[in-house]
C-alpha positions as a Markdown table, in Angstrom:
| # | Residue | x | y | z |
|---|---|---|---|---|
| 1 | Met | -18.2 | 49.7 | -13.3 |
| 2 | Arg | -19.8 | 46.5 | -12.3 |
| 3 | Arg | -18.6 | 44.5 | -15.6 |
| 4 | Ser | -15.1 | 45.5 | -14.5 |
| 5 | Leu | -15.2 | 44.0 | -11.0 |
| 6 | Ser | -16.7 | 40.8 | -12.6 |
| 7 | Arg | -13.7 | 40.5 | -14.8 |
| 8 | Gly | -11.4 | 41.1 | -12.3 |
| 9 | Leu | -13.0 | 38.6 | -9.8 |
| 10 | Ala | -13.2 | 36.2 | -12.7 |
| 11 | Ala | -9.3 | 36.4 | -13.1 |
| 12 | Leu | -8.6 | 36.4 | -9.5 |
| 13 | Leu | -10.4 | 33.1 | -9.4 |
| 14 | Val | -8.4 | 31.6 | -12.5 |
| 15 | Leu | -5.0 | 32.6 | -11.0 |
| 16 | Leu | -6.2 | 31.0 | -7.1 |
| 17 | Ala | -7.3 | 27.8 | -9.0 |
| 18 | Thr | -3.9 | 27.8 | -11.0 |
| 19 | Thr | -2.1 | 28.6 | -8.0 |
| 20 | Leu | -3.6 | 25.8 | -5.9 |
| 21 | Val | -2.9 | 23.2 | -8.5 |
| 22 | Gly | 0.3 | 24.2 | -9.0 |
| 23 | Ser | 1.0 | 23.9 | -5.3 |
| 24 | Gly | -0.6 | 20.4 | -5.1 |
| 25 | Ala | -3.8 | 21.4 | -3.2 |
| 26 | Phe | -5.5 | 19.6 | -6.0 |
| 27 | Ala | -2.6 | 17.1 | -6.6 |
| 28 | Ala | -3.3 | 13.8 | -8.8 |
| 29 | Gln | -4.0 | 11.8 | -5.7 |
| 30 | Pro | -7.6 | 12.0 | -5.7 |
| 31 | Ala | -7.8 | 11.0 | -9.5 |
| 32 | Leu | -5.6 | 8.1 | -8.8 |
| 33 | Ala | -7.5 | 6.6 | -5.7 |
| 34 | Asp | -10.6 | 6.8 | -8.0 |
| 35 | Arg | -8.9 | 5.1 | -10.7 |
| 36 | Leu | -8.1 | 2.3 | -8.1 |
| 37 | Ala | -11.2 | 2.0 | -6.7 |
| 38 | Ala | -12.8 | 1.7 | -10.0 |
| 39 | Glu | -10.4 | -1.3 | -10.8 |
| 40 | Ala | -11.0 | -3.0 | -7.8 |
| 41 | Pro | -14.3 | -2.6 | -6.7 |
| 42 | Ser | -13.9 | -5.5 | -3.9 |
| 43 | Ala | -11.2 | -3.3 | -1.9 |
| 44 | Asn | -11.9 | -1.1 | 0.7 |
| 45 | Pro | -12.0 | 2.4 | -1.2 |
| 46 | Lys | -10.8 | 4.4 | 1.9 |
| 47 | Val | -7.6 | 1.9 | 2.0 |
| 48 | Leu | -7.0 | 2.5 | -1.8 |
| 49 | Ala | -7.3 | 6.4 | -1.2 |
| 50 | Leu | -4.7 | 6.0 | 1.6 |
| 51 | Ala | -2.2 | 3.9 | -0.8 |
| 52 | Ala | -2.5 | 6.6 | -3.4 |
| 53 | Arg | -2.1 | 9.1 | -1.0 |
| 54 | Ala | 1.5 | 7.5 | 0.1 |
| 55 | Ala | 2.3 | 6.8 | -3.3 |
| 56 | Glu | 1.8 | 10.3 | -4.4 |
| 57 | Cys | 3.6 | 11.5 | -1.4 |
| 58 | Ala | 6.4 | 9.2 | -2.2 |
| 59 | Arg | 6.7 | 10.4 | -5.7 |
| 60 | Lys | 7.0 | 14.2 | -4.5 |
| 61 | Gln | 9.6 | 12.9 | -2.2 |
| 62 | Gly | 11.7 | 11.7 | -4.7 |
| 63 | Val | 11.6 | 8.3 | -3.1 |
| 64 | Leu | 12.1 | 6.7 | -6.7 |
| 65 | Asp | 12.9 | 8.1 | -10.0 |
| 66 | Gly | 9.6 | 6.9 | -11.1 |
| 67 | Phe | 7.4 | 3.7 | -10.7 |
| 68 | His | 4.7 | 2.4 | -12.9 |
| 69 | His | 3.1 | -0.5 | -10.5 |
| 70 | Leu | 1.4 | -0.3 | -7.2 |
| 71 | Ala | 0.6 | -3.2 | -4.9 |
| 72 | Val | -1.8 | -2.6 | -1.8 |
| 73 | Ile | -2.2 | -5.3 | 1.0 |
| 74 | Asp | -5.2 | -4.9 | 3.3 |
| 75 | Tyr | -4.0 | -6.6 | 6.5 |
| 76 | Ser | -7.5 | -5.7 | 7.9 |
| 77 | Leu | -9.1 | -8.4 | 5.9 |
| 78 | Pro | -8.7 | -12.3 | 6.8 |
| 79 | Ser | -6.0 | -14.2 | 5.1 |
| 80 | Thr | -8.8 | -16.1 | 3.7 |
| 81 | Arg | -9.8 | -13.3 | 1.2 |
| 82 | Pro | -8.2 | -12.0 | -1.7 |
| 83 | Arg | -6.3 | -9.0 | 0.0 |
| 84 | Leu | -3.6 | -8.3 | -2.4 |
| 85 | Trp | -4.1 | -6.1 | -5.4 |
| 86 | Val | -1.4 | -4.9 | -8.0 |
| 87 | Phe | -2.0 | -2.0 | -10.3 |
| 88 | Asp | -0.6 | -0.9 | -13.5 |
| 89 | Leu | -0.5 | 2.7 | -13.0 |
| 90 | Glu | 0.6 | 3.6 | -16.6 |
| 91 | Arg | -2.6 | 1.6 | -18.3 |
| 92 | Gly | -4.7 | 2.6 | -15.3 |
| 93 | Arg | -5.7 | -1.3 | -15.0 |
| 94 | Leu | -5.8 | -3.8 | -12.1 |
| 95 | Met | -3.5 | -6.7 | -13.0 |
| 96 | Phe | -3.8 | -9.2 | -10.0 |
| 97 | Gln | -6.1 | -9.6 | -6.8 |
| 98 | Glu | -4.5 | -12.1 | -4.6 |
| 99 | Leu | -4.4 | -14.3 | -1.4 |
| 100 | Val | -1.3 | -13.1 | 0.8 |
| 101 | Ala | -0.2 | -14.5 | 4.0 |
| 102 | His | 0.7 | -12.9 | 7.0 |
| 103 | Gly | 3.5 | -13.6 | 9.9 |
| 104 | Arg | 2.9 | -16.5 | 12.0 |
| 105 | Asn | 2.9 | -14.1 | 15.4 |
| 106 | Thr | 1.2 | -11.6 | 13.7 |
| 107 | Gly | -2.3 | -13.7 | 14.1 |
| 108 | Asp | -4.4 | -16.8 | 13.0 |
| 109 | Ala | -6.9 | -16.0 | 10.2 |
| 110 | Lys | -7.0 | -12.4 | 10.9 |
| 111 | Ala | -3.8 | -10.2 | 11.4 |
| 112 | Glu | -3.5 | -8.4 | 14.8 |
| 113 | Arg | 0.1 | -7.4 | 15.7 |
| 114 | Phe | 2.8 | -6.0 | 13.7 |
| 115 | Ser | 6.3 | -5.7 | 14.4 |
| 116 | Asn | 9.8 | -4.2 | 12.8 |
| 117 | Ala | 12.0 | -6.0 | 15.0 |
| 118 | Glu | 14.1 | -9.0 | 14.0 |
| 119 | Gly | 13.1 | -12.4 | 15.3 |
| 120 | Ser | 9.7 | -11.3 | 15.7 |
| 121 | His | 8.2 | -13.4 | 12.8 |
| 122 | Met | 5.4 | -10.7 | 12.5 |
| 123 | Ser | 4.2 | -8.8 | 9.4 |
| 124 | Ser | 5.1 | -5.0 | 9.1 |
| 125 | Ile | 3.0 | -2.5 | 7.9 |
| 126 | Gly | 3.5 | 0.6 | 5.7 |
| 127 | Leu | 5.2 | 1.9 | 2.5 |
| 128 | Phe | 7.7 | -0.3 | 0.9 |
| 129 | Lys | 9.9 | -0.1 | -2.7 |
| 130 | Thr | 10.6 | -3.1 | -4.2 |
| 131 | Leu | 14.4 | -4.2 | -5.3 |
| 132 | Gln | 15.6 | -7.1 | -7.3 |
| 133 | Pro | 14.4 | -10.6 | -7.2 |
| 134 | Tyr | 16.9 | -13.7 | -6.1 |
| 135 | Tyr | 17.1 | -17.2 | -5.4 |
| 136 | Gly | 16.6 | -17.9 | -1.9 |
| 137 | Ser | 15.7 | -20.6 | 0.7 |
| 138 | Asn | 11.9 | -19.9 | -0.4 |
| 139 | Gly | 12.7 | -19.9 | -4.1 |
| 140 | Tyr | 12.3 | -16.9 | -6.2 |
| 141 | Ser | 11.8 | -13.9 | -3.9 |
| 142 | Leu | 11.5 | -10.2 | -4.4 |
| 143 | Arg | 13.5 | -8.0 | -1.8 |
| 144 | Leu | 11.6 | -5.1 | 0.1 |
| 145 | Ser | 12.8 | -2.0 | 1.3 |
| 146 | Gly | 11.1 | -0.5 | 3.8 |
| 147 | Leu | 10.3 | 3.1 | 3.7 |
| 148 | Asp | 8.5 | 4.0 | 7.0 |
| 149 | Pro | 10.8 | 4.8 | 10.2 |
| 150 | Gly | 10.0 | 2.6 | 12.9 |
| 151 | Phe | 7.4 | 0.8 | 11.1 |
| 152 | Asn | 9.2 | -1.4 | 8.6 |
| 153 | Asp | 12.6 | 0.0 | 7.8 |
| 154 | Asn | 14.3 | -3.1 | 9.4 |
| 155 | Ala | 12.6 | -5.4 | 6.2 |
| 156 | Leu | 16.1 | -5.5 | 4.4 |
| 157 | Ala | 18.0 | -6.8 | 7.7 |
| 158 | Arg | 14.8 | -8.9 | 8.5 |
| 159 | Ala | 14.7 | -10.6 | 5.1 |
| 160 | Ile | 11.2 | -9.4 | 4.8 |
| 161 | Val | 10.7 | -10.7 | 1.1 |
| 162 | Met | 7.7 | -11.5 | -1.4 |
| 163 | His | 7.9 | -15.2 | -2.1 |
| 164 | Gly | 5.7 | -18.1 | -2.9 |
| 165 | Ala | 4.6 | -20.5 | -0.6 |
| 166 | Pro | 2.6 | -23.8 | -0.7 |
| 167 | Tyr | 0.7 | -23.1 | 2.2 |
| 168 | Val | -1.0 | -20.2 | 0.4 |
| 169 | Ser | -4.2 | -21.5 | -1.7 |
| 170 | Glu | -7.9 | -21.5 | -1.6 |
| 171 | Ala | -7.8 | -25.3 | -0.5 |
| 172 | Ile | -5.8 | -24.7 | 2.6 |
| 173 | Ala | -7.7 | -21.4 | 3.4 |
| 174 | Glu | -10.9 | -23.7 | 3.2 |
| 175 | Arg | -9.5 | -26.6 | 5.1 |
| 176 | Leu | -7.7 | -24.7 | 8.0 |
| 177 | Gly | -10.1 | -21.6 | 8.1 |
| 178 | Arg | -6.9 | -19.5 | 7.4 |
| 179 | Leu | -3.7 | -19.6 | 5.2 |
| 180 | Gly | -0.3 | -20.9 | 6.5 |
| 181 | Arg | 1.8 | -18.2 | 8.0 |
| 182 | Ser | 5.1 | -16.9 | 6.9 |
| 183 | Trp | 8.0 | -15.5 | 9.3 |
| 184 | Gly | 6.6 | -11.9 | 8.1 |
| 185 | Cys | 6.9 | -12.2 | 4.5 |
| 186 | Pro | 4.0 | -11.4 | 2.1 |
| 187 | Ala | 3.9 | -14.9 | 0.9 |
| 188 | Leu | 1.7 | -15.6 | -2.6 |
| 189 | Arg | 0.4 | -18.9 | -4.2 |
| 190 | Pro | 3.4 | -20.7 | -5.7 |
| 191 | Glu | 1.6 | -20.8 | -9.3 |
| 192 | Ile | 1.5 | -16.9 | -9.4 |
| 193 | Ala | 4.5 | -15.6 | -7.4 |
| 194 | Arg | 7.1 | -15.6 | -10.0 |
| 195 | Thr | 4.5 | -13.4 | -12.2 |
| 196 | Val | 3.8 | -11.2 | -9.7 |
| 197 | Ile | 7.4 | -10.7 | -8.5 |
| 198 | Asp | 8.6 | -9.8 | -12.3 |
| 199 | Thr | 5.7 | -7.5 | -12.4 |
| 200 | Leu | 6.8 | -5.5 | -9.3 |
| 201 | Lys | 10.3 | -5.9 | -9.3 |
| 202 | Gly | 12.9 | -2.9 | -9.4 |
| 203 | Gly | 11.1 | 0.0 | -8.3 |
| 204 | Ala | 7.6 | -0.4 | -7.6 |
| 205 | Leu | 5.5 | 0.6 | -4.3 |
| 206 | Leu | 3.8 | -1.9 | -2.0 |
| 207 | Phe | 1.8 | -0.4 | 0.7 |
| 208 | Ala | 0.7 | -2.5 | 3.5 |
| 209 | Tyr | -2.1 | -1.5 | 5.3 |
| 210 | Tyr | -3.8 | -2.1 | 8.9 |
| 211 | Pro | -5.6 | 0.7 | 11.0 |
| 212 | Asp | -2.9 | 1.1 | 13.3 |
| 213 | Arg | -3.2 | 4.7 | 14.7 |
| 214 | Lys | 0.3 | 5.5 | 15.6 |
| 215 | Trp | 1.5 | 4.7 | 12.2 |
| 216 | Leu | -1.5 | 6.7 | 10.6 |
| 217 | Ala | -0.3 | 9.4 | 12.6 |
| 218 | Glu | 3.4 | 9.5 | 12.0 |
| 219 | Ser | 4.0 | 8.1 | 8.6 |
| 220 | Pro | 5.9 | 10.8 | 6.7 |
| 221 | Tyr | 3.9 | 9.7 | 3.5 |
| 222 | Phe | 0.4 | 10.7 | 5.1 |
| 223 | Gln | 1.9 | 14.2 | 5.6 |
| 224 | Cys | 2.4 | 16.0 | 2.0 |
| 225 | Asp | -0.7 | 17.8 | 1.7 |
| 226 | Ser | -2.5 | 17.9 | 4.9 |
| 227 | Pro | -2.2 | 19.0 | 8.4 |
| 228 | Pro | -1.0 | 16.2 | 10.7 |
| 229 | Gly | -3.9 | 14.1 | 12.3 |
| 230 | Arg | -6.1 | 14.7 | 9.3 |
| 231 | Val | -5.4 | 11.3 | 8.2 |
| 232 | Val | -5.9 | 9.6 | 11.5 |
| 233 | Ser | -9.4 | 11.4 | 12.3 |
| 234 | Ser | -10.5 | 10.2 | 8.9 |
| 235 | Thr | -9.2 | 6.8 | 9.1 |
| 236 | Gln | -10.8 | 6.3 | 12.5 |
| 237 | Gln | -14.3 | 5.8 | 10.8 |
| 238 | His | -12.7 | 2.6 | 8.7 |
| 239 | Pro | -15.1 | -0.2 | 9.2 |
| 240 | Asn | -12.3 | -2.6 | 10.3 |
| 241 | Ser | -10.9 | -0.3 | 12.9 |
| 242 | Gly | -10.9 | -1.2 | 16.3 |
């Protein structure tokens, strides 16, 4: 009798585990977060976990047919520090760790304010997908389509693009105590901009982070697998939140 019960319980546990995995309760996101953190030890692992969560949610929602690269910007870090990471998800490796500028009205050395409004000259936070590059007033540039309603979905209309800029360099950061600032675009060092753009063009994801409680509570890309509010409560413990 006991042996039968034990076998029945074991079968039930196996069935339960299979059901949970199939339902997404043990989805790939934790493993992805771990891989990102291992490849980018200088990045905040909580930010990378949120990026992984958003990327997995976008995948489940069919935002892209498939994507192979993920870029993460941590705007809670000062512009004098490398705060852009670009990951090759297929090979599981970090490709770039770079300086990136923010908008002139977003802050000086540190980003403090964000906007989705035309003419604000502020950066936007949230999840973006990359489109095709083009040549514009800032040279070779990458169009970004904002996926977070109310937070970055005006990116195309605002011409928020990734491009190279001469005001992004370690020398300028050392001399001014900050990078130069854009009109809201994530601007890169000119020497690396084309390579990064060609890596990300045509269907990658870009996750731009700042500990904004409204965004963390309302973004649809944090709502796939857990009850509303869970992300906010965990992220409020972020060392850079305030």
